[in-house]
C-alpha positions as CSV (number, residue, x, y, z in Angstrom):
1,X,9.6,10.6,36.7
2,X,6.6,8.1,37.8
3,X,4.7,11.1,36.9
4,X,5.8,12.1,33.8
5,X,6.0,7.6,32.7
6,X,2.0,7.8,33.5
7,X,1.0,10.7,31.4
8,X,3.1,9.0,28.3
9,X,1.2,5.8,29.2
10,X,-2.3,7.3,29.0
11,X,-1.1,9.4,25.6
12,X,-0.4,6.4,23.7
13,X,-3.6,4.2,25.0
14,X,-5.9,6.7,23.5
15,X,-3.7,7.3,20.2
16,X,-2.5,3.9,19.2
17,X,-5.1,2.1,17.5
18,X,-5.1,-0.3,14.5
19,X,-6.1,1.6,11.8
20,X,-4.0,4.5,12.0
21,X,-6.8,6.8,12.8
22,X,-6.5,8.8,16.2
23,X,-8.6,8.3,19.8
24,X,-9.0,11.2,21.4
25,X,-10.8,10.2,24.8
26,X,-11.5,7.8,26.4
27,X,-13.1,5.0,24.5
28,X,-13.8,2.6,27.6
29,X,-17.0,4.2,29.0
30,X,-19.8,1.9,27.4
31,X,-22.6,3.7,29.6
32,X,-24.2,5.4,25.9
33,X,-24.1,2.7,24.2
34,X,-26.3,0.7,26.8
35,X,-28.6,3.9,27.0
36,X,-28.9,3.4,23.2
37,X,-29.6,0.0,23.4
38,X,-32.4,0.6,25.8
39,X,-33.5,3.5,23.8
40,X,-33.7,1.0,20.6
41,X,-35.5,-1.8,22.8
42,X,-38.4,1.0,23.5
43,X,-39.0,2.2,20.2
44,X,-39.3,-1.7,19.3
45,X,-41.9,-2.3,21.8
46,X,-43.7,0.9,21.0
47,X,-43.8,-0.1,17.0
48,X,-44.9,-3.7,17.8
49,X,-42.4,-5.5,16.0
50,X,-42.8,-9.5,15.8
51,X,-40.1,-11.1,17.6
52,X,-38.3,-12.4,14.5
53,X,-38.3,-8.9,13.0
54,X,-36.9,-7.5,16.5
55,X,-34.2,-9.7,16.2
56,X,-33.2,-8.2,12.4
57,X,-33.3,-5.1,14.1
58,X,-30.8,-5.8,16.9
59,X,-28.6,-7.6,14.8
60,X,-27.9,-4.3,12.2
61,X,-28.0,-1.5,14.7
62,X,-25.6,-4.0,16.8
63,X,-23.3,-5.0,13.6
64,X,-22.6,-1.3,13.2
65,X,-22.2,-0.5,16.8
66,X,-19.1,-3.0,16.5
67,X,-18.1,-1.9,13.7
68,X,-17.4,1.3,14.3
69,X,-15.9,0.5,17.6
70,X,-13.4,-2.0,16.2
71,X,-10.9,0.3,14.9
72,X,-10.1,1.7,18.1
73,X,-8.1,-1.4,19.5
74,X,-6.3,-4.8,18.2
75,X,-8.1,-7.4,19.9
76,X,-11.5,-7.3,18.2
77,X,-11.4,-8.4,14.4
78,X,-13.5,-6.7,12.1
79,X,-16.8,-8.8,10.8
80,X,-15.4,-8.2,7.2
81,X,-13.3,-11.2,7.9
82,X,-16.1,-13.5,9.1
83,X,-18.8,-13.1,7.5
84,X,-19.2,-13.3,3.8
85,X,-20.3,-10.1,1.6
86,X,-19.7,-8.4,5.1
87,X,-18.7,-4.5,3.9
88,X,-16.1,-2.9,4.8
89,X,-14.9,0.8,6.1
90,X,-12.1,2.7,7.8
91,X,-12.2,5.6,9.5
92,X,-9.8,7.3,7.7
93,X,-5.6,7.3,8.6
94,X,-4.2,10.4,10.5
95,X,-8.3,11.7,11.9
96,X,-8.7,11.8,15.1
97,X,-12.0,9.8,16.1
98,X,-13.9,9.2,19.5
99,X,-15.0,6.2,18.7
100,X,-17.4,5.7,21.4
101,X,-19.4,8.7,19.7
102,X,-19.0,6.9,16.2
103,X,-20.1,4.0,17.5
104,X,-23.3,4.9,19.7
105,X,-24.1,6.9,16.6
106,X,-23.4,4.3,13.8
107,X,-26.1,2.0,16.2
108,X,-29.0,4.6,16.0
109,X,-29.0,5.5,12.6
110,X,-28.6,2.0,11.9
111,X,-31.5,1.3,14.3
112,X,-33.7,4.5,12.4
113,X,-33.4,2.5,9.1
114,X,-35.8,-0.5,10.6
115,X,-38.0,1.0,12.7
116,X,-41.6,3.2,12.1
117,X,-40.6,5.7,14.7
118,X,-37.4,7.5,13.8
119,X,-38.0,10.4,15.7
120,X,-37.9,8.8,18.9
121,X,-34.9,7.3,18.5
122,X,-33.5,11.2,17.1
123,X,-34.7,12.3,20.0
124,X,-32.7,9.7,22.3
125,X,-29.6,10.2,19.6
126,X,-30.1,14.0,20.6
127,X,-29.9,13.6,24.5
128,X,-26.8,11.7,23.7
129,X,-25.0,14.0,21.6
130,X,-24.9,16.5,24.5
131,X,-22.4,14.1,26.3
132,X,-20.0,14.9,23.4
133,X,-20.1,18.7,23.3
134,X,-16.6,19.1,24.7
135,X,-15.1,17.1,21.8
136,X,-13.1,20.0,19.4
137,X,-15.4,20.7,16.1
138,X,-13.1,18.5,13.8
139,X,-13.0,15.5,16.3
140,X,-16.9,15.6,16.2
141,X,-17.5,15.9,12.7
142,X,-15.2,12.8,12.4
143,X,-16.9,10.9,14.6
144,X,-20.1,12.0,13.0
145,X,-18.8,11.0,9.8
146,X,-17.3,7.7,10.5
147,X,-20.4,6.8,12.3
148,X,-22.6,7.6,9.4
149,X,-20.0,5.9,7.0
150,X,-21.0,2.5,9.1
151,X,-24.4,3.0,9.4
152,X,-24.8,3.4,5.9
153,X,-22.4,0.6,4.8
154,X,-24.7,-1.7,7.1
155,X,-27.6,-0.4,5.4
156,X,-26.6,-1.7,2.0
157,X,-25.7,-4.9,3.6
158,X,-29.0,-5.4,5.2
159,X,-30.9,-4.4,1.8
160,X,-29.4,-8.0,0.3
161,X,-30.8,-10.1,3.4
162,X,-34.7,-11.2,1.7
163,X,-36.2,-9.2,3.9
164,X,-38.1,-7.3,1.2
165,X,-38.7,-9.7,-0.7
166,X,-40.7,-12.0,1.9
167,X,-42.8,-8.8,1.9
168,X,-43.8,-9.5,-1.2
169,X,-45.1,-13.3,-1.0
170,X,-48.6,-14.1,-1.3
171,X,-50.6,-14.1,2.2
172,X,-50.0,-17.5,4.2
173,X,-52.8,-20.0,3.2
174,X,-53.5,-22.5,6.4
175,X,-53.7,-26.2,5.8
176,X,-56.6,-27.5,7.2
177,X,-55.6,-31.0,7.6
178,X,-55.9,-32.9,11.5
179,X,-53.6,-32.0,13.9
180,X,-51.8,-28.9,11.7
181,X,-52.0,-25.2,13.2
182,X,-54.7,-23.1,13.5
183,X,-55.2,-19.6,14.7
184,X,-56.0,-19.6,18.2
185,X,-58.6,-17.1,20.5
186,X,-58.9,-14.5,21.2
187,X,-57.9,-12.7,18.5
188,X,-57.3,-15.6,15.9
189,X,-54.3,-13.8,14.3
190,X,-52.9,-14.4,11.0
191,X,-49.7,-16.4,11.0
192,X,-46.4,-14.2,11.7
193,X,-43.7,-14.4,9.3
194,X,-44.2,-17.8,7.7
195,X,-41.2,-17.3,5.0
196,X,-38.9,-16.2,7.8
197,X,-36.6,-19.3,6.6
198,X,-35.9,-17.3,3.5
199,X,-34.0,-14.9,5.0
200,X,-30.6,-14.6,4.7
201,X,-28.4,-16.3,7.9
202,X,-25.0,-14.4,9.5
203,X,-23.3,-17.8,10.5
204,X,-25.2,-20.8,10.0
205,X,-24.9,-21.7,6.0
206,X,-28.5,-22.2,5.9
207,X,-32.2,-22.2,7.4
208,X,-32.1,-26.0,7.8
209,X,-28.7,-26.5,9.2
210,X,-29.6,-27.0,12.9
211,X,-32.7,-28.8,12.3
212,X,-34.3,-30.5,15.6
213,X,-35.6,-33.9,16.0
214,X,-38.5,-34.6,14.2
215,X,-41.7,-33.5,16.0
216,X,-44.0,-35.8,17.5
217,X,-46.3,-37.5,15.3
218,X,-50.3,-36.0,15.7
219,X,-52.7,-38.5,17.2
220,X,-55.7,-38.4,19.2
221,X,-56.0,-41.7,20.8
222,X,-55.6,-41.5,24.9
223,X,-52.5,-44.4,24.2
224,X,-50.8,-42.3,21.9
225,X,-47.4,-40.0,22.9
226,X,-49.1,-36.9,21.7
227,X,-52.1,-37.2,23.7
228,X,-50.0,-37.9,27.0
229,X,-47.5,-34.7,26.2
230,X,-51.0,-32.7,25.6
231,X,-52.3,-34.1,28.9
232,X,-49.4,-32.8,30.9
233,X,-49.9,-29.5,29.5
234,X,-53.4,-29.6,30.7
235,X,-52.6,-31.0,34.0
236,X,-49.9,-28.5,34.8
237,X,-52.1,-25.9,33.6
238,X,-55.0,-26.9,36.1
239,X,-52.9,-27.2,39.1
240,X,-50.0,-24.5,38.7
241,X,-48.0,-23.5,41.5
242,X,-47.4,-19.9,42.1
243,X,-43.7,-20.0,41.6
244,X,-44.5,-21.9,38.1
245,X,-46.9,-18.9,37.5
246,X,-44.3,-16.6,38.1
247,X,-41.8,-18.2,35.9
248,X,-44.2,-18.0,33.3
249,X,-45.3,-14.4,33.4
250,X,-41.5,-13.7,33.9
251,X,-40.8,-14.8,30.2
252,X,-43.8,-14.3,28.4
253,X,-42.5,-11.7,26.7
254,X,-45.9,-10.9,24.3
255,X,-44.8,-8.0,22.3
256,X,-48.7,-8.1,21.4
257,X,-50.9,-9.1,23.9
258,X,-54.6,-8.8,22.7
259,X,-57.1,-7.6,25.6
260,X,-60.5,-8.2,25.2
261,X,-63.5,-6.8,27.2
262,X,-66.9,-7.7,25.4
263,X,-67.0,-5.9,22.1
264,X,-63.7,-3.4,22.3
265,X,-60.0,-5.3,21.4
266,X,-57.1,-3.7,22.7
267,X,-53.1,-4.8,23.0
268,X,-50.5,-4.7,25.7
269,X,-47.1,-3.7,24.4
270,X,-44.5,-5.8,25.9
271,X,-41.2,-6.8,25.5
272,X,-39.6,-9.3,22.9
273,X,-38.2,-12.3,23.7
274,X,-35.2,-11.1,21.9
275,X,-35.3,-7.6,24.1
276,X,-35.4,-9.5,27.0
277,X,-32.0,-11.0,26.2
278,X,-30.5,-7.7,24.7
279,X,-31.5,-6.5,28.5
280,X,-29.7,-9.0,30.2
281,X,-26.2,-8.7,28.2
282,X,-26.5,-4.8,29.5
283,X,-26.6,-6.5,33.1
284,X,-23.9,-8.8,32.4
285,X,-21.6,-6.1,30.8
286,X,-22.4,-3.6,33.5
287,X,-21.2,-5.9,36.1
288,X,-17.9,-6.8,34.4
289,X,-17.5,-3.2,33.3
290,X,-16.6,-3.9,30.4
291,X,-15.1,-1.5,27.8
292,X,-16.9,0.0,24.7
293,X,-15.7,-2.8,22.2
294,X,-16.2,-5.8,24.5
295,X,-19.5,-4.7,25.6
296,X,-20.1,-4.0,21.6
297,X,-18.7,-7.7,20.9
298,X,-21.1,-8.9,23.6
299,X,-24.2,-7.5,22.2
300,X,-23.4,-8.4,18.6
301,X,-23.0,-12.1,19.2
302,X,-26.0,-12.6,21.2
303,X,-27.9,-10.0,18.9
304,X,-26.5,-13.1,15.9
305,X,-27.4,-16.0,18.1
306,X,-30.9,-14.5,18.2
307,X,-31.5,-13.6,14.6
308,X,-30.1,-17.1,13.3
309,X,-31.9,-18.8,16.2
310,X,-35.2,-17.3,15.2
311,X,-34.4,-18.5,11.1
312,X,-33.6,-21.8,12.3
313,X,-36.5,-22.0,14.8
314,X,-38.8,-20.5,12.2
315,X,-37.8,-23.1,9.8
316,X,-39.4,-25.9,11.5
317,X,-42.2,-24.4,13.1
318,X,-43.4,-24.0,9.8
319,X,-42.1,-27.2,8.5
320,X,-43.6,-29.7,11.4
321,X,-46.7,-27.3,11.3
322,X,-47.5,-28.6,15.1
323,X,-50.9,-27.5,16.5
324,X,-51.2,-25.3,19.5
325,X,-52.0,-27.3,22.9
326,X,-54.9,-24.7,23.5
327,X,-56.6,-26.3,20.3
328,X,-55.6,-30.2,20.7
329,X,-57.2,-29.9,24.5
330,X,-60.2,-28.0,23.8
331,X,-60.7,-30.5,21.0
332,X,-59.9,-33.8,22.8
333,X,-59.5,-33.2,26.7
334,X,-61.6,-30.2,27.8
335,X,-63.3,-27.1,25.4
336,X,-63.4,-25.1,28.9
337,X,-59.8,-25.1,29.6
338,X,-57.4,-22.2,28.3
339,X,-53.4,-21.7,29.3
340,X,-52.1,-18.8,31.5
341,X,-50.9,-17.5,28.7
342,X,-52.1,-16.1,25.3
343,X,-51.0,-18.4,22.7
344,X,-49.1,-16.6,20.0
345,X,-49.7,-16.9,16.2
346,X,-47.5,-19.4,14.6
347,X,-47.1,-23.5,14.9
348,X,-46.2,-24.9,18.0
349,X,-42.9,-26.7,17.3
350,X,-40.0,-26.2,18.4
351,X,-40.7,-23.5,21.1
352,X,-39.2,-19.9,20.1
353,X,-38.1,-19.1,23.6
354,X,-36.3,-22.8,24.1
355,X,-34.5,-22.6,20.8
356,X,-32.8,-18.3,21.1
357,X,-32.7,-18.3,25.0
358,X,-30.2,-21.4,24.4
359,X,-28.3,-20.0,21.8
360,X,-28.2,-16.7,24.1
361,X,-26.8,-18.3,26.5
362,X,-23.8,-20.0,24.6
363,X,-22.9,-16.4,23.5
364,X,-23.0,-15.0,26.6
365,X,-21.4,-17.7,28.6
366,X,-18.7,-17.7,26.0
367,X,-18.1,-14.0,26.9
368,X,-18.7,-13.8,30.8
369,X,-18.4,-17.9,32.1
370,X,-20.3,-20.8,33.2
371,X,-20.9,-19.4,36.9
372,X,-21.9,-16.1,36.2
373,X,-24.4,-14.8,38.4
374,X,-27.0,-11.9,38.2
375,X,-30.1,-10.3,38.6
376,X,-32.8,-10.3,36.0
377,X,-34.6,-6.8,36.4
378,X,-35.6,-6.3,33.3
379,X,-39.4,-7.2,33.9
380,X,-39.3,-4.6,36.6
381,X,-41.1,-1.7,33.9
382,X,-43.5,-4.4,33.6
383,X,-44.7,-4.8,37.0
384,X,-42.8,-7.8,37.7
385,X,-40.0,-8.7,40.5
386,X,-36.7,-9.3,40.0
387,X,-35.5,-12.4,39.5
388,X,-32.1,-14.1,39.7
389,X,-30.0,-16.5,38.2
390,X,-26.8,-18.8,38.7
391,X,-25.8,-18.7,35.3
392,X,-26.8,-17.4,32.0
393,X,-27.9,-21.3,30.9
394,X,-29.8,-21.4,34.0
395,X,-32.3,-18.3,32.8
396,X,-32.6,-20.2,29.1
397,X,-33.5,-23.4,30.8
398,X,-36.1,-21.2,33.1
399,X,-37.3,-19.2,29.5
400,X,-37.8,-22.7,28.2
401,X,-39.7,-24.4,30.7
402,X,-41.6,-21.2,31.1
403,X,-43.8,-22.2,28.2
404,X,-44.7,-25.8,29.5
405,X,-46.3,-23.5,32.3
406,X,-47.7,-21.0,30.1
407,X,-50.1,-23.8,28.3
408,X,-48.4,-23.1,24.8
409,X,-45.8,-25.6,24.3
410,X,-45.4,-29.3,24.9
411,X,-42.8,-31.1,26.7
412,X,-40.9,-32.1,23.4
413,X,-41.0,-28.7,22.0
414,X,-39.2,-27.4,25.2
415,X,-36.5,-29.7,25.2
416,X,-35.7,-30.1,21.5
417,X,-35.8,-26.5,20.9
418,X,-32.8,-26.4,23.8
419,X,-30.9,-29.0,21.8
420,X,-31.7,-27.0,18.4
421,X,-30.6,-23.4,20.1
422,X,-27.4,-25.5,21.9
423,X,-26.7,-26.3,18.1
424,X,-26.9,-22.8,16.6
425,X,-25.0,-21.5,19.8
426,X,-22.0,-23.5,19.1
427,X,-22.5,-23.1,15.2
428,X,-22.2,-19.4,15.8
429,X,-19.0,-19.3,18.1
430,X,-17.1,-21.8,16.0
431,X,-18.2,-19.0,12.9
432,X,-17.5,-15.9,13.8
433,X,-14.5,-15.8,16.2
434,X,-13.9,-12.7,17.2
435,X,-10.9,-12.5,18.3
436,X,-7.5,-14.8,17.5
437,X,-7.8,-16.8,20.8
438,X,-11.4,-17.8,20.3
439,X,-11.9,-21.3,21.8
440,X,-13.7,-23.4,19.3
441,X,-16.6,-25.5,20.4
442,X,-18.5,-28.6,20.1
443,X,-21.8,-28.8,18.3
444,X,-24.6,-30.6,19.8
445,X,-25.4,-33.5,17.6
446,X,-29.0,-34.4,17.0
């Protein structure tokens, strides 16, 4: 009798889904979604997307995976009910669908719309599809069809986010007034995404909704607050401890490090900061043995935090237009000084790492708790050792202060960036309530 009840329950668990479509295999296993995430990160690194653009790719790919997984259960809600103008889809009443396959397929097909090296993702997808060879032809076809439907729908939604419009704006003109940002050595590269604040947000009402404290006013007088904060960067840089250096290098996440050897220039490709945090999602979901839809929800919420966080941060960067420590220190303190890290090509204030890391940590803390210890092996592929953290906020705090150690941000940009990231993260949690019992969060005031 017990055996009979057990098999009845198993049958129910695979067939009772909200949409009326039928799940036909175990949807709990998220291993292939994690594999797909890593494949996308490899392509983003290969194609050298800037951090803001990378966050856009992660957003749409993960929105697709989540929407394809949602019909498999009744706990999590579609973004259709949470985000204005978000498209709705249905797998088809009564059709048998493997939602694991649909989610991974939707993820990869959506991602292919936003990268240059589509063939690399297709190679990864072909490998993943081999895991589903045992499905019946009808189930396989239905699952692929539903995944493609989701990918097409997300693609149409993405087409209206203003990205194409920002590609058509005239080249950014430098404001060469004293105290403003100017390109830095060795490449003196052009400004990265100066019009990113024109992108459509997901959870924030506008790019300027979580505006941080104003930046410290520029001043070259030694008694001024600005001079003192630059002097702090300089003093830290000339006497970095081994641990501070390790922290700075671990969180560098510079997707385009320019190497110069005489007349030869060449790039070293590395992970973006968003890619690092998506890796942390994978580490946490695997540690908790999360099922497919819970993993997809954690990836989604974190990708929204990264995407809206970059829009919010970039809005302030090009408004305040603060000079980088390297430029200031070379002009007013020591012309021979160089930071440990290569200064990125955009204004200083606030720290992007501080904003997006804190926003991501707020999202992940909601999913996994405040005392979630984990070992971060993200950077081992780039020759850096594993670092261990007591919580997501512990990791975010280290990511933030790493920019001071690296010599590319003043302390005000770090600390105020963290406050901005908290605001962004909590706004997202309040707006994107994926379940009915979602806990509201107080928003930190500026």
